[in-house]
KEKE-3310 file (N, C-alpha, C; in steps of 0.2 Angstrom, whole numbers, plus 5000, padded with zeros to 4 digits):
npx = (5004:5001:5003:4993:4999:5001:4997:4999:5000:4988:4979:4980:4971:4960:4957:4951:4951:4956:4972:4974:4972:4977:4980:4996:5002:4990:4983:4978:4967:4959:4944:4945:4941:4928:4927:4922:4929:4935:4942:4949:4961:4970:4983:4987:5000:5002:4993:4984:4975:4962:4954:4936:4932:4925:4911:4906:4903:4892:4875:4863:4867:4866:4867:4874:4882:4892:4908:4912:4915:4925:4924:4934:4945:4950:4964:4969:4985:4990:4994:4988:4980:4967:4949:4945:4936:4926:4929:4920:4907:4907:4899:4885:4880:4865:4854:4840:4843:4843:4831:4830:4821:4817:4832:4846:4857:4875:4881:4891:4904:4908:4910:4911:4905:4892:4892:4880:4878:4872:4868:4868:4860:4851:4849:4844:4834:4824:4817:4823:4834:4828:4825:4838:4842:4833:4837:4852:4849:4851:4861:4873:4881:4886:4875:4880:4874:4879:4881:4884:4892:4890:4897:4890:4879:4869:4872:4861:4851:4858:4858:4843:4841:4847:4842:4829:4832:4837:4826:4818:4827:4832:4840:4851:4868:4874:4883:4890:4898:4912:4916:4928:4937:4951:4951:4938:4933:4940:4932:4928:4936:4938:4930:4938:4950:4964:4961:4947:4933:4924:4909:4904:4888:4875:4866:4871:4881:4882:4893:4902:4915:4922:4924:4932:4942:4947:4950:4960:4970:4973:4969:4961:4949:4938:4928:4912:4903:4886:4868:4860:4845:4842:4852:4859:4871:4882:4887:4901:4909:4911:4911:4911:4925:4939:4949:4963:4968:4978:4975:4975:4963:4950:4941:4926:4921:4906:4895:4882:4866:4852:4840:4832:4830:4820:4824:4815:4819:4822:4823:4811:4805:4814:4823:4833:4829:4814:4813:4806:4793:4790:4791:4781:4770:4772:4766:4753:4735:4731:4740:4738:4736:4730:4732:4722:4708:4706:4704:4714:4726:4741:4749:4739:4736:4747:4749:4738:4741:4751:4764:4769:4775:4766:4769:4779:4774:4767:4778:4783:4772:4772:4783:4783:4774:4780:4791:4785:4778:4790:4795:4786:4784:4798:4798:4788:4795:4806:4797:4794:4807:4810:4799:4804:4816:4813:4804:4814:4822:4814:4812:4825:4825:4816:4820:4833:4828:4821:4830:4842:4852:4865)
npy = (4994:5012:5028:5043:5058:5071:5086:5097:5093:5086:5096:5104:5099:5100:5092:5089:5082:5069:5061:5047:5031:5017:5002:4997:5002:5007:5023:5040:5051:5065:5066:5074:5076:5069:5056:5049:5038:5035:5043:5058:5059:5068:5068:5077:5081:5077:5073:5059:5045:5036:5020:5015:5003:4988:4985:4999:5000:4994:4992:4993:5002:5016:5031:5041:5035:5032:5036:5054:5071:5080:5070:5060:5049:5031:5024:5010:5006:5001:4996:5002:5015:5010:5017:5010:5014:5026:5039:5044:5057:5074:5083:5084:5088:5086:5083:5080:5070:5078:5076:5065:5052:5050:5047:5051:5064:5067:5084:5089:5084:5085:5098:5115:5129:5134:5143:5153:5158:5172:5183:5200:5205:5200:5188:5188:5183:5180:5170:5158:5157:5154:5142:5135:5136:5129:5117:5116:5116:5106:5099:5101:5111:5129:5142:5155:5169:5175:5189:5192:5202:5216:5227:5227:5235:5250:5259:5263:5253:5241:5244:5242:5229:5222:5225:5220:5206:5205:5207:5196:5185:5187:5181:5176:5176:5189:5194:5205:5206:5209:5197:5197:5205:5204:5211:5214:5201:5197:5197:5184:5176:5174:5163:5153:5148:5139:5123:5124:5122:5126:5126:5131:5135:5138:5146:5143:5155:5163:5166:5158:5151:5162:5167:5157:5157:5170:5169:5159:5166:5163:5159:5146:5139:5139:5152:5161:5172:5177:5175:5188:5190:5184:5182:5171:5158:5147:5128:5130:5125:5109:5098:5092:5100:5101:5113:5119:5132:5148:5155:5144:5136:5125:5125:5119:5119:5118:5112:5123:5124:5118:5113:5114:5100:5091:5079:5075:5073:5086:5098:5109:5116:5121:5128:5141:5152:5152:5154:5164:5163:5150:5153:5162:5154:5145:5154:5152:5150:5137:5121:5114:5122:5126:5139:5143:5148:5149:5154:5165:5164:5166:5167:5171:5183:5190:5191:5197:5210:5215:5212:5201:5194:5191:5186:5178:5169:5161:5156:5148:5139:5132:5126:5117:5110:5102:5096:5087:5080:5075:5067:5058:5051:5045:5036:5029:5022:5016:5006:4998:4994:4986:4975:4971:4964:4955:4947:4942:4935:4924:4919:4913:4905:4895:4890:4886:4874:4868:4864:4862:4872:4881)
npz = (5001:4997:5001:4995:4996:4992:4992:4984:4972:4969:4972:4961:4953:4958:4970:4985:4996:5009:5013:5000:5001:4992:4983:4978:4962:4956:4955:4958:4948:4939:4928:4913:4901:4890:4877:4862:4860:4873:4888:4895:4906:4921:4932:4940:4938:4924:4908:4901:4890:4895:4897:4901:4915:4911:4918:4917:4904:4901:4895:4903:4914:4924:4916:4925:4933:4928:4924:4923:4917:4928:4937:4950:4948:4951:4945:4934:4933:4919:4902:4894:4903:4915:4920:4935:4947:4954:4963:4976:4974:4978:4974:4961:4946:4936:4922:4913:4898:4883:4870:4873:4882:4900:4902:4912:4912:4915:4919:4925:4939:4954:4956:4964:4961:4951:4936:4929:4913:4904:4890:4890:4879:4865:4870:4884:4897:4910:4915:4909:4917:4930:4927:4926:4939:4946:4941:4947:4960:4974:4969:4977:4973:4972:4965:4954:4944:4929:4921:4904:4890:4893:4888:4877:4877:4882:4897:4905:4900:4903:4917:4919:4915:4925:4937:4934:4934:4946:4954:4952:4956:4969:4980:4974:4969:4957:4944:4932:4918:4906:4896:4887:4893:4904:4916:4920:4920:4931:4942:4945:4949:4963:4966:4960:4965:4972:4972:4970:4961:4946:4934:4917:4912:4900:4886:4869:4863:4873:4878:4884:4880:4876:4889:4895:4887:4891:4904:4904:4898:4886:4867:4868:4865:4851:4846:4840:4830:4836:4831:4824:4826:4838:4847:4847:4847:4837:4841:4847:4858:4859:4866:4884:4894:4906:4912:4919:4928:4931:4942:4951:4952:4944:4929:4920:4905:4895:4882:4873:4880:4874:4878:4894:4903:4917:4929:4938:4951:4955:4968:4969:4979:4987:4979:4974:4967:4968:4982:4990:4987:4991:5005:5007:5004:5017:5026:5024:5029:5030:5029:5018:5008:4992:4986:4978:4980:4994:5010:5020:5012:5009:4998:4987:4994:4991:4978:4974:4981:4973:4977:4975:4959:4946:4934:4939:4948:4938:4932:4941:4945:4933:4931:4942:4938:4927:4934:4942:4932:4927:4937:4938:4926:4926:4937:4933:4923:4930:4937:4925:4921:4933:4932:4920:4924:4933:4924:4915:4923:4928:4916:4912:4922:4920:4907:4912:4920:4910:4899:4907:4908:4916)
capx = (5000:5005:4997:4995:4998:5005:4992:5001:4999:4981:4975:4980:4966:4955:4956:4949:4950:4962:4977:4969:4975:4975:4986:5003:5000:4984:4984:4971:4967:4953:4941:4945:4937:4925:4926:4918:4935:4937:4942:4957:4962:4975:4984:4990:5007:5002:4986:4984:4969:4960:4947:4933:4932:4919:4905:4903:4899:4885:4869:4858:4872:4863:4874:4875:4885:4898:4912:4909:4920:4925:4925:4940:4946:4955:4967:4975:4991:4991:4997:4982:4976:4959:4947:4942:4932:4925:4928:4912:4907:4905:4892:4884:4875:4863:4849:4838:4846:4839:4829:4828:4815:4821:4838:4850:4865:4878:4884:4899:4904:4913:4911:4908:4902:4890:4892:4875:4880:4867:4870:4864:4858:4844:4849:4843:4828:4825:4814:4828:4839:4824:4825:4844:4842:4830:4842:4856:4847:4850:4868:4879:4886:4881:4874:4881:4873:4884:4878:4889:4892:4890:4901:4886:4873:4870:4873:4854:4848:4860:4855:4836:4840:4851:4835:4824:4834:4838:4819:4816:4831:4836:4844:4858:4873:4873:4888:4889:4905:4914:4920:4934:4942:4952:4951:4931:4932:4943:4927:4925:4942:4937:4928:4942:4957:4967:4955:4939:4929:4916:4907:4901:4882:4872:4864:4875:4883:4882:4900:4906:4920:4926:4926:4937:4949:4950:4954:4966:4973:4974:4963:4960:4943:4935:4923:4909:4898:4880:4864:4857:4839:4840:4860:4860:4877:4882:4890:4908:4911:4907:4910:4913:4932:4940:4956:4967:4969:4985:4973:4974:4956:4949:4936:4924:4917:4901:4892:4876:4862:4846:4834:4834:4825:4820:4824:4810:4822:4823:4819:4809:4802:4821:4826:4834:4825:4808:4812:4800:4786:4789:4791:4773:4766:4771:4762:4746:4732:4730:4745:4737:4733:4732:4733:4717:4703:4707:4703:4719:4731:4746:4752:4734:4736:4754:4747:4733:4744:4757:4772:4771:4775:4761:4773:4784:4770:4764:4782:4782:4766:4774:4790:4781:4771:4785:4797:4780:4779:4797:4796:4780:4789:4804:4795:4785:4801:4810:4793:4796:4814:4811:4796:4808:4821:4809:4802:4820:4824:4810:4812:4831:4826:4811:4826:4838:4823:4819:4836:4848:4857:4867)
capy = (5000:5017:5035:5048:5064:5077:5090:5103:5089:5085:5104:5107:5096:5102:5087:5091:5075:5069:5055:5042:5025:5012:4996:4998:5001:5011:5031:5045:5056:5067:5066:5081:5076:5062:5058:5042:5033:5035:5047:5060:5060:5071:5066:5083:5081:5075:5069:5052:5043:5030:5016:5013:4996:4985:4986:5005:5000:4990:4996:4994:5006:5023:5036:5046:5030:5031:5042:5060:5076:5082:5065:5058:5041:5027:5021:5004:5009:4995:4997:5008:5016:5009:5017:5005:5016:5032:5041:5047:5063:5080:5087:5082:5093:5082:5085:5075:5071:5082:5073:5057:5052:5045:5046:5056:5066:5072:5090:5089:5082:5088:5106:5120:5134:5134:5150:5152:5164:5175:5188:5206:5206:5197:5179:5189:5179:5178:5164:5153:5157:5151:5136:5133:5137:5123:5111:5117:5115:5100:5096:5102:5118:5135:5145:5162:5172:5179:5192:5194:5206:5222:5230:5228:5237:5255:5258:5262:5247:5236:5244:5239:5222:5218:5226:5215:5200:5205:5206:5188:5181:5191:5178:5172:5183:5190:5199:5208:5206:5208:5191:5198:5208:5201:5215:5213:5195:5195:5197:5178:5173:5172:5155:5149:5146:5133:5117:5125:5119:5128:5124:5135:5133:5143:5145:5144:5161:5167:5169:5153:5149:5167:5168:5152:5160:5176:5166:5154:5170:5160:5157:5138:5137:5143:5157:5163:5177:5176:5177:5194:5191:5179:5183:5164:5155:5139:5127:5131:5120:5102:5093:5094:5099:5104:5116:5121:5141:5150:5156:5137:5134:5121:5127:5115:5123:5115:5115:5126:5119:5121:5111:5111:5095:5090:5073:5074:5074:5092:5101:5116:5120:5125:5132:5149:5157:5153:5154:5169:5160:5145:5156:5164:5147:5143:5159:5152:5147:5129:5118:5110:5126:5126:5144:5147:5152:5147:5160:5166:5162:5172:5168:5174:5191:5194:5192:5204:5217:5216:5209:5193:5195:5186:5181:5174:5164:5157:5151:5143:5133:5129:5122:5113:5104:5099:5092:5083:5076:5070:5061:5052:5046:5042:5032:5022:5019:5011:5000:4993:4989:4981:4970:4966:4960:4950:4942:4939:4930:4919:4915:4910:4899:4890:4889:4880:4869:4862:4862:4860:4876:4885)
capz = (5001:4998:5001:4991:5000:4988:4992:4978:4964:4969:4973:4954:4949:4961:4976:4993:5000:5013:5009:4998:5001:4988:4982:4972:4955:4955:4954:4957:4944:4936:4921:4910:4894:4888:4869:4859:4862:4880:4893:4896:4913:4923:4939:4943:4934:4916:4906:4898:4889:4899:4896:4908:4915:4907:4920:4916:4898:4900:4893:4910:4919:4923:4914:4930:4938:4924:4924:4920:4918:4934:4942:4953:4948:4953:4938:4936:4928:4915:4896:4894:4911:4915:4926:4940:4952:4954:4970:4981:4973:4984:4970:4954:4942:4931:4918:4909:4891:4878:4865:4876:4888:4905:4904:4915:4908:4919:4916:4928:4945:4959:4955:4969:4958:4944:4933:4923:4909:4901:4888:4890:4872:4865:4875:4890:4898:4917:4915:4907:4923:4934:4926:4927:4946:4949:4940:4952:4968:4976:4965:4979:4971:4973:4958:4953:4937:4927:4914:4900:4886:4898:4884:4871:4879:4885:4904:4906:4898:4908:4925:4920:4914:4931:4942:4933:4936:4954:4957:4951:4960:4975:4985:4970:4968:4950:4942:4927:4916:4898:4894:4884:4896:4909:4922:4922:4922:4938:4948:4946:4953:4969:4965:4956:4969:4972:4976:4967:4953:4943:4929:4916:4908:4897:4879:4865:4861:4879:4880:4889:4877:4877:4896:4896:4884:4894:4911:4902:4894:4877:4863:4868:4863:4845:4847:4834:4831:4837:4825:4824:4828:4844:4848:4849:4843:4836:4846:4847:4860:4856:4872:4891:4896:4911:4911:4925:4928:4934:4948:4955:4951:4939:4926:4915:4899:4892:4875:4874:4881:4869:4881:4901:4906:4922:4930:4944:4958:4958:4975:4969:4986:4991:4974:4976:4964:4971:4990:4992:4984:4997:5011:5008:5005:5025:5029:5022:5035:5029:5028:5012:5004:4985:4984:4973:4983:5002:5016:5022:5008:5010:4991:4984:4995:4989:4970:4973:4982:4969:4981:4971:4953:4943:4929:4942:4950:4934:4931:4947:4943:4926:4933:4947:4933:4924:4939:4943:4927:4925:4941:4937:4921:4928:4942:4928:4920:4935:4938:4919:4922:4938:4930:4915:4927:4936:4920:4911:4928:4928:4909:4913:4928:4914:4902:4914:4921:4904:4895:4909:4907:4922)
cpx = (5005:5000:5000:4994:5002:5000:4993:4998:4991:4976:4975:4974:4960:4952:4956:4950:4957:4967:4972:4974:4973:4981:4991:4999:4992:4986:4978:4972:4960:4950:4943:4942:4934:4925:4923:4923:4937:4937:4949:4955:4969:4975:4987:4996:5005:4995:4989:4977:4969:4954:4944:4933:4925:4912:4902:4900:4893:4879:4864:4861:4867:4868:4876:4880:4890:4902:4912:4915:4919:4925:4932:4940:4950:4957:4971:4980:4994:4994:4994:4979:4969:4957:4943:4936:4932:4925:4922:4912:4904:4898:4891:4879:4873:4857:4846:4840:4840:4838:4828:4823:4819:4827:4842:4855:4868:4881:4891:4898:4911:4914:4908:4905:4900:4889:4887:4876:4873:4868:4864:4860:4852:4844:4845:4836:4828:4821:4818:4831:4835:4825:4832:4845:4839:4834:4847:4854:4847:4857:4873:4882:4881:4880:4876:4880:4877:4881:4884:4888:4889:4893:4895:4881:4874:4868:4865:4850:4850:4858:4847:4837:4843:4845:4831:4825:4834:4831:4816:4820:4835:4840:4850:4862:4872:4880:4887:4897:4906:4918:4927:4939:4944:4951:4941:4930:4936:4938:4926:4931:4942:4933:4931:4949:4958:4962:4948:4940:4924:4916:4902:4893:4878:4869:4871:4876:4882:4888:4904:4914:4926:4928:4932:4943:4952:4953:4959:4971:4977:4968:4964:4955:4940:4929:4919:4904:4891:4875:4861:4849:4837:4847:4860:4867:4877:4887:4898:4912:4907:4907:4914:4921:4933:4948:4957:4968:4975:4981:4973:4968:4954:4941:4933:4919:4912:4898:4884:4871:4854:4839:4837:4827:4825:4821:4818:4812:4823:4820:4815:4806:4808:4824:4827:4830:4817:4807:4808:4793:4785:4789:4784:4770:4766:4768:4754:4742:4732:4737:4744:4734:4735:4732:4728:4712:4701:4707:4709:4727:4736:4749:4746:4735:4742:4752:4743:4736:4749:4764:4774:4770:4771:4764:4778:4780:4768:4771:4784:4778:4770:4780:4788:4778:4775:4791:4792:4779:4784:4798:4792:4783:4794:4803:4792:4790:4804:4804:4794:4801:4814:4806:4800:4813:4817:4808:4808:4823:4821:4811:4820:4829:4821:4816:4830:4833:4822:4825:4842:4853:4857:4868)
cpy = (5006:5024:5040:5054:5069:5082:5095:5099:5089:5091:5106:5105:5096:5097:5091:5086:5074:5063:5050:5037:5020:5007:5000:4998:5005:5019:5035:5049:5059:5067:5073:5082:5069:5062:5049:5037:5031:5041:5051:5061:5064:5070:5071:5085:5080:5072:5062:5050:5037:5027:5015:5006:4994:4985:4994:5004:4996:4994:4998:4999:5013:5027:5040:5041:5029:5036:5048:5065:5078:5076:5063:5051:5038:5025:5015:5006:5003:5000:5004:5009:5014:5012:5012:5007:5023:5035:5045:5054:5069:5085:5083:5085:5089:5086:5079:5075:5074:5076:5066:5056:5047:5042:5052:5059:5070:5077:5089:5087:5086:5095:5110:5126:5132:5142:5149:5159:5165:5181:5194:5207:5201:5189:5182:5187:5176:5171:5158:5152:5153:5143:5131:5132:5131:5117:5111:5115:5108:5095:5096:5108:5124:5139:5152:5164:5176:5183:5194:5200:5214:5227:5232:5232:5244:5254:5258:5257:5242:5237:5241:5233:5219:5219:5221:5208:5199:5204:5199:5184:5184:5189:5175:5179:5183:5195:5200:5209:5207:5203:5192:5202:5205:5205:5213:5206:5193:5194:5190:5174:5170:5166:5151:5149:5139:5127:5118:5124:5123:5126:5128:5133:5138:5142:5146:5152:5166:5170:5163:5153:5155:5168:5162:5155:5166:5173:5162:5160:5167:5158:5148:5136:5143:5146:5159:5169:5174:5180:5184:5195:5188:5181:5177:5163:5149:5136:5126:5125:5114:5097:5095:5095:5104:5106:5117:5128:5143:5153:5150:5133:5130:5124:5122:5119:5118:5116:5119:5122:5122:5118:5110:5106:5093:5083:5070:5074:5081:5095:5108:5120:5124:5129:5140:5154:5157:5153:5159:5166:5154:5147:5160:5158:5146:5148:5157:5149:5139:5126:5115:5115:5126:5132:5146:5150:5151:5153:5160:5163:5167:5173:5172:5182:5194:5196:5197:5210:5219:5215:5204:5196:5190:5183:5177:5167:5159:5153:5146:5137:5129:5123:5117:5107:5100:5094:5086:5077:5071:5065:5056:5046:5043:5035:5025:5019:5014:5005:4995:4989:4984:4974:4967:4962:4954:4944:4939:4933:4924:4915:4910:4905:4894:4886:4882:4874:4865:4861:4862:4865:4880:4891)
cpz = (5000:4998:4997:4994:4998:4988:4986:4973:4963:4969:4965:4951:4953:4967:4981:4997:5004:5009:5006:4998:4997:4986:4977:4965:4951:4957:4954:4951:4942:4930:4919:4904:4893:4881:4869:4861:4868:4884:4892:4903:4915:4931:4943:4940:4926:4915:4901:4897:4893:4896:4902:4908:4912:4911:4919:4908:4897:4901:4898:4914:4918:4920:4921:4936:4933:4925:4919:4921:4924:4940:4944:4952:4950:4946:4939:4930:4924:4908:4895:4900:4909:4922:4930:4944:4951:4962:4972:4979:4978:4980:4963:4951:4936:4927:4915:4902:4887:4873:4866:4880:4894:4905:4907:4912:4913:4916:4919:4934:4948:4958:4962:4968:4952:4941:4927:4919:4904:4897:4889:4883:4872:4867:4882:4892:4905:4918:4914:4915:4929:4934:4927:4935:4949:4948:4944:4958:4969:4973:4971:4978:4971:4966:4959:4945:4936:4920:4912:4895:4889:4893:4877:4872:4883:4892:4907:4906:4903:4914:4924:4920:4922:4936:4941:4936:4944:4957:4958:4954:4964:4979:4981:4968:4959:4948:4935:4924:4907:4898:4891:4887:4904:4915:4925:4924:4929:4942:4949:4950:4959:4972:4962:4959:4968:4976:4974:4960:4951:4937:4924:4911:4905:4889:4875:4863:4867:4881:4884:4886:4878:4883:4897:4894:4889:4901:4910:4900:4888:4875:4863:4865:4857:4848:4839:4836:4832:4830:4828:4828:4835:4848:4850:4844:4841:4842:4845:4851:4861:4862:4879:4890:4902:4910:4918:4924:4932:4940:4953:4954:4945:4935:4921:4911:4897:4886:4878:4877:4877:4873:4889:4902:4912:4924:4934:4949:4961:4963:4973:4974:4988:4985:4976:4973:4965:4978:4992:4992:4991:5004:5012:5008:5013:5028:5028:5028:5035:5026:5021:5006:4996:4981:4977:4976:4991:5006:5018:5019:5007:5001:4987:4986:4994:4982:4970:4976:4979:4972:4978:4964:4950:4939:4933:4944:4945:4931:4936:4946:4937:4928:4938:4943:4930:4929:4940:4938:4927:4930:4941:4932:4922:4934:4938:4924:4924:4936:4930:4919:4927:4936:4924:4917:4929:4930:4916:4917:4928:4921:4910:4916:4923:4909:4905:4917:4915:4899:4901:4909:4914:4920)
residu = (MET:HIS:SER:ILE:ASP:GLU:PRO:ALA:ARG:LEU:ALA:ALA:ILE:GLY:TRP:ARG:GLY:ASP:ALA:TRP:GLU:MET:PRO:ALA:GLY:LYS:ARG:LEU:ALA:ARG:VAL:ILE:ALA:GLN:HIS:ARG:ASN:GLY:TYR:ARG:VAL:HIS:ASP:GLY:THR:SER:GLU:CYS:THR:ALA:GLN:PRO:ALA:PRO:ARG:PHE:LEU:ARG:ARG:ASP:VAL:ASP:PRO:ALA:GLU:ARG:PRO:ALA:VAL:GLY:ASP:PHE:VAL:VAL:LEU:ALA:MET:THR:THR:THR:PRO:ALA:ILE:GLU:GLU:ILE:VAL:PRO:ARG:ARG:SER:LEU:LEU:VAL:ARG:ALA:ALA:ALA:GLY:GLU:ARG:HIS:ARG:ARG:GLN:VAL:ILE:ALA:ALA:ASN:VAL:ASP:THR:VAL:PHE:VAL:LEU:MET:GLY:LEU:ASP:GLY:ASP:PHE:ASN:PRO:ARG:ARG:ILE:GLU:ARG:TYR:LEU:VAL:LEU:ILE:GLU:GLY:SER:GLY:ALA:ARG:PRO:VAL:VAL:VAL:LEU:THR:LYS:ILE:ASP:LYS:VAL:GLU:ASN:ALA:ALA:SER:THR:ALA:LEU:ARG:ALA:GLU:LEU:HIS:ALA:ALA:ILE:PRO:GLN:VAL:GLU:THR:LEU:ALA:ILE:ASN:ALA:LYS:ASP:ALA:ALA:SER:VAL:ALA:ALA:LEU:LEU:LYS:TYR:LEU:GLN:ALA:GLY:ASP:THR:ALA:VAL:LEU:VAL:GLY:SER:SER:GLY:ALA:GLY:LYS:SER:THR:LEU:THR:ASN:THR:LEU:LEU:GLY:VAL:GLU:ARG:HIS:ALA:THR:ALA:ALA:VAL:ARG:GLY:HIS:ASP:SER:ARG:GLY:ARG:HIS:THR:THR:THR:HIS:ARG:ALA:LEU:VAL:GLN:LEU:ALA:SER:GLY:GLY:CYS:LEU:ILE:ASP:THR:PRO:GLY:MET:ARG:GLU:ILE:LYS:PHE:THR:GLY:ASP:GLU:GLU:LEU:ALA:THR:ALA:ALA:SER:PHE:ALA:ASP:ILE:GLU:ALA:LEU:ALA:LEU:ASP:CYS:ARG:PHE:GLY:ASP:CYS:ALA:HIS:VAL:GLY:GLU:PRO:GLY:CYS:ALA:VAL:ARG:ALA:ALA:LEU:GLU:SER:GLY:THR:LEU:ASP:ALA:ALA:ARG:TRP:GLN:ALA:TRP:LEU:LYS:LEU:ARG:GLY:GLU:VAL:ALA:ALA:ALA:GLY:ASP:THR:LEU:GLU:ALA:GLN:LEU:ARG:ARG:LYS:SER:ALA:ALA:ARG:VAL:ALA:ASN:LYS:ALA:LEU:GLY:LYS:ARG:LEU:ALA:GLU:LYS:TYR:GLY:ARG:ASN)
# end
């Protein structure tokens, strides 16, 4: 046995754990990229390609149980390093896979901060930010909203948009930056010190690749102009990738999300974007208040007085319905899978009895 007790080397890849004991011939590393033909991992000194152990490739394995970008993994140092084990995660950001039903997709693992990027141009949409915040709730990471392209709008317009967003999500820190300006971007460095890991999420064209380049100080990621009518861009980032920064932190860039789908596991009641609504609901006279016409309803009173914005209330109702529907769908899928396993086991038993198979 040997002990990995090199804090400086491991901190360079965001490790925050204690000394890690493992058999000789094994090594701790972090997944920095995932490709069709395998993973790229970094051990704090150098990077290499690694293949997952066969059990991770089984079709019935939940995608969230496979190695993902940001994971710390135990490598068997053979001719081609193999990922044998995933170290328990301190946080996990997931969504329902776009274009598929009942499948979870890991966005990033072991992150401390989620930078939610949104442009102050045609990309500005507070309702979309609320969806991201619901997705982040329960992940174990803190959200920070980063408004980009402050250089593209007039000061008065920028102030008005920022005030609108603050009214919608008063509990969440919001920063406005010019992603091309290192001095402006420096406001994010407090979240990117040694041992810290942050992930960038947002629409294509929000400035994720530009921000990554500025933080790195080099043009590592390609960037492209956005469309004029909606300020959206093409996917210049095609896969998730973790990079090490001079500040000591790690940053994960991700492709733009066209769709923010829920898994059904989200805790809407504690999401930062709707904490005020949940607080109002606790003041209702009845614990099972539906907020429709019951006497002593604090939510209805806030709507009537204008204290609670009607648009935010409708957004909350819509998101609550989506999360509930996703949860029902996932539960139904799990029931079908369980029934299929029982049926397959019974079939195998009958075949063994009939043909003497083991």
